[in-house]
LUMBA-43177 format. One record per residue (C-alpha): z, y, x; residue number from 1; residue in three letters. Coordinates in steps of 0.5 Angstrom, whole numbers, plus 500, padded with zeros to 3 digits. Example, Ala and Ser with C-alpha at 12.3 -4.5 7.8 and 13.67 -1.06 7.14 Angstrom:
# residues 2
{Z 516; Y 491; X 525; num 1; residuo ALA}
{Z 514; Y 498; X 527; num 2; residuo SER}
This chain:
# residues 91
{Z 209; Y 702; X 988; num 1; residuo UNK}
{Z 207; Y 696; X 991; num 2; residuo UNK}
{Z 214; Y 693; X 991; num 3; residuo UNK}
{Z 215; Y 695; X 984; num 4; residuo UNK}
{Z 209; Y 691; X 981; num 5; residuo UNK}
{Z 211; Y 685; X 986; num 6; residuo UNK}
{Z 218; Y 686; X 981; num 7; residuo UNK}
{Z 214; Y 686; X 975; num 8; residuo UNK}
{Z 209; Y 680; X 976; num 9; residuo UNK}
{Z 216; Y 675; X 979; num 10; residuo UNK}
{Z 219; Y 677; X 973; num 11; residuo UNK}
{Z 213; Y 675; X 969; num 12; residuo UNK}
{Z 212; Y 669; X 973; num 13; residuo UNK}
{Z 220; Y 666; X 973; num 14; residuo UNK}
{Z 219; Y 668; X 965; num 15; residuo UNK}
{Z 213; Y 663; X 964; num 16; residuo UNK}
{Z 216; Y 658; X 969; num 17; residuo UNK}
{Z 222; Y 658; X 965; num 18; residuo UNK}
{Z 218; Y 658; X 957; num 19; residuo UNK}
{Z 214; Y 652; X 961; num 20; residuo UNK}
{Z 220; Y 648; X 963; num 21; residuo UNK}
{Z 223; Y 649; X 955; num 22; residuo UNK}
{Z 218; Y 647; X 953; num 23; residuo UNK}
{Z 217; Y 640; X 956; num 24; residuo UNK}
{Z 224; Y 639; X 955; num 25; residuo UNK}
{Z 223; Y 640; X 948; num 26; residuo UNK}
{Z 217; Y 635; X 949; num 27; residuo UNK}
{Z 221; Y 630; X 952; num 28; residuo UNK}
{Z 227; Y 629; X 947; num 29; residuo UNK}
{Z 222; Y 629; X 941; num 30; residuo UNK}
{Z 220; Y 623; X 944; num 31; residuo UNK}
{Z 226; Y 619; X 945; num 32; residuo UNK}
{Z 229; Y 621; X 938; num 33; residuo UNK}
{Z 223; Y 621; X 934; num 34; residuo UNK}
{Z 220; Y 626; X 931; num 35; residuo UNK}
{Z 225; Y 627; X 925; num 36; residuo UNK}
{Z 232; Y 629; X 930; num 37; residuo UNK}
{Z 227; Y 633; X 934; num 38; residuo UNK}
{Z 225; Y 638; X 928; num 39; residuo UNK}
{Z 229; Y 642; X 924; num 40; residuo UNK}
{Z 229; Y 639; X 917; num 41; residuo UNK}
{Z 231; Y 644; X 911; num 42; residuo UNK}
{Z 235; Y 641; X 906; num 43; residuo UNK}
{Z 232; Y 638; X 899; num 44; residuo UNK}
{Z 233; Y 643; X 894; num 45; residuo UNK}
{Z 239; Y 639; X 889; num 46; residuo UNK}
{Z 234; Y 637; X 882; num 47; residuo UNK}
{Z 236; Y 642; X 877; num 48; residuo UNK}
{Z 238; Y 638; X 871; num 49; residuo UNK}
{Z 239; Y 643; X 864; num 50; residuo UNK}
{Z 245; Y 644; X 861; num 51; residuo UNK}
{Z 246; Y 639; X 855; num 52; residuo UNK}
{Z 245; Y 643; X 849; num 53; residuo UNK}
{Z 247; Y 639; X 842; num 54; residuo UNK}
{Z 240; Y 638; X 839; num 55; residuo UNK}
{Z 244; Y 641; X 832; num 56; residuo UNK}
{Z 246; Y 647; X 832; num 57; residuo UNK}
{Z 252; Y 646; X 827; num 58; residuo UNK}
{Z 255; Y 643; X 833; num 59; residuo UNK}
{Z 255; Y 649; X 836; num 60; residuo UNK}
{Z 258; Y 653; X 830; num 61; residuo UNK}
{Z 266; Y 654; X 829; num 62; residuo UNK}
{Z 270; Y 652; X 825; num 63; residuo UNK}
{Z 270; Y 658; X 820; num 64; residuo UNK}
{Z 262; Y 659; X 821; num 65; residuo UNK}
{Z 261; Y 651; X 819; num 66; residuo UNK}
{Z 266; Y 653; X 813; num 67; residuo UNK}
{Z 262; Y 659; X 811; num 68; residuo UNK}
{Z 256; Y 654; X 812; num 69; residuo UNK}
{Z 260; Y 648; X 807; num 70; residuo UNK}
{Z 261; Y 655; X 801; num 71; residuo UNK}
{Z 253; Y 656; X 800; num 72; residuo UNK}
{Z 252; Y 649; X 801; num 73; residuo UNK}
{Z 258; Y 648; X 796; num 74; residuo UNK}
{Z 262; Y 641; X 799; num 75; residuo UNK}
{Z 268; Y 641; X 795; num 76; residuo UNK}
{Z 274; Y 640; X 799; num 77; residuo UNK}
{Z 271; Y 644; X 805; num 78; residuo UNK}
{Z 277; Y 649; X 805; num 79; residuo UNK}
{Z 281; Y 643; X 808; num 80; residuo UNK}
{Z 276; Y 639; X 813; num 81; residuo UNK}
{Z 276; Y 638; X 820; num 82; residuo UNK}
{Z 271; Y 641; X 823; num 83; residuo UNK}
{Z 268; Y 633; X 825; num 84; residuo UNK}
{Z 269; Y 632; X 818; num 85; residuo UNK}
{Z 265; Y 639; X 816; num 86; residuo UNK}
{Z 260; Y 637; X 821; num 87; residuo UNK}
{Z 258; Y 631; X 817; num 88; residuo UNK}
{Z 258; Y 634; X 811; num 89; residuo UNK}
{Z 253; Y 640; X 813; num 90; residuo UNK}
{Z 248; Y 633; X 815; num 91; residuo UNK}
């Protein structure tokens, strides 16, 4: 029984000594290299940017929708207009 207790106490002492040595080693390294390198840093999150959305909802419409709106607005010659022309006529 005495041997088991002695072995357990010895193992605990070895573990404690190893932990102390590791702590001292890390402390010395931190002083040599400065706190920036000794401390594990987390990466900064990238700036979140909002997707660029057109300010005018007409710009998001397809040509068919634009022609329908031009028809409602009674714009002459809308059927032969290109998308940019329809947007200009509707705004």
